[in-house]
N, C-alpha and C positions, 0 to 999 in steps of 0.2 A: 504494500500500500504506500503510495507516495504521500508527501506532506500535504498536497492539495486536497486529496481525498480525505485525509485525516482531519484537516481543517473544516472541510464541508460537513463531515460527520459530527464534529464537535459543535459547529454552528447549528446543525439540525437538532442535536440533543439539547442544546441550550434553549432553542425556541420551543421545542416540545415540552421540556420540563417546566418552563415558566407558564405555558398555556395550560398544561394539565393541572398543576398546583392551583392556578387561579380558578379554573373550573370547579375543582373539588372544594376549594375554600368558599366559593359562592353558593354551593349547595349544602354545605355542612350544616347539620349533622346527618341529613338524609343520604342514603346511598344513591349513587349516580350510575348512569350508563354513558360511556363515551364511545364515539364512532370515529374511525379513521377519516371519514368525510368531514368531520369537524376541524381537522387539522390540515387536510390536503384537499384540493379541488377535485381531482380525479385520482384517488390513491393508486399508485403502482405497487408492485410487489416490494420494491425497494423502500417505498414510503411506509408500507405496513410493517416491514421488517424493522425499520428505524423506530416506529412507534412501539412495537412489541418489545424491542430491546430496551427502550427508555422506560416503559412500564415495568418490566421485570427488574431493572436496575433500581428504580425508585422504590418499588415494593421491597426488594431485598435489603435496602438501606433503611427501611422502616418509616417512610414518609406516608404511606397509605397501604391499604389492603384492598384486594378485589376477589370476588368469589369465582368468576369464570371469564373466559374469553372465547370467541368464536371466529371462524373464518380467517385463520392465520393473521390475526391482528386487525380484523375489520371492526370488531366490537368488543368492549370490555364492560362487564356487568358487576354490580354490587360494589362499586368503588366508594371508598370512604377514607377521609384523612385519618391517620393514626394520631395518637396523643403527641408524638414527636412532630408530625407534620403540622398539626394545629399550633403547637408551641412555637415552632420556627416561624410560621407565618404571622403569628400574633406578636412576635418580638418587635421591640423598637430599639434598633441598634444605636449605640452612642454616636456613630458616624452619620446618622440620619438626622437632619435638622427639621424642626417643626413637629416632632413627635409622630411622624408617619411610621406605621408598622411595615414589616416586610411585605405583607399582602398588599398594602396601599402602594408601595414602591413597585411591586410587580405589575400592578394595573397600569402605572405610568410607563413602565418599560414596554408593555404590550402595545400601548398607544403609539409610542415612538416607533416600534417595529423594526429596528435595525439590528444587525448582527452585534454591534457594540452594546446596544441597550440590553439585549438578551444576555450577553456576556457579563455585563454589570449585575444583572439580576441573579445569575448563577453565583457570582462571587458573594453577593449579599446573602443568598440562601445558604451557601456552604459555610460562610463565616458565622452565621447565626446557628447553624446546626452543630458546629464544632464548639462554640462558646457556651 
């Protein structure tokens, strides 16, 4: 894998992570269903594989849980933030001015919609999860 593909994979992971956590935070505490079509216009196999990999990674790191998936990454059911995910998104890091929570900052990064904004969102999530 060359550096270009790795960078594209990381950029896609960042975008998906921010979008998934935002969607789950918005529906907490109810369980959610997420579809690949919510993240991609016409999801390809590669798109669904990226979504499935991101979902599995975030679940294994304890950000949320889900009961099942179908269609090789087409749909995920029974999604719900875990205590860790909720705690991270509710934090107000010292570096954030104006008392905005991580969840509030994520919403602003999604509105901006650039690779750099998603990258900053991931940094904020990771630093909040570690501290």
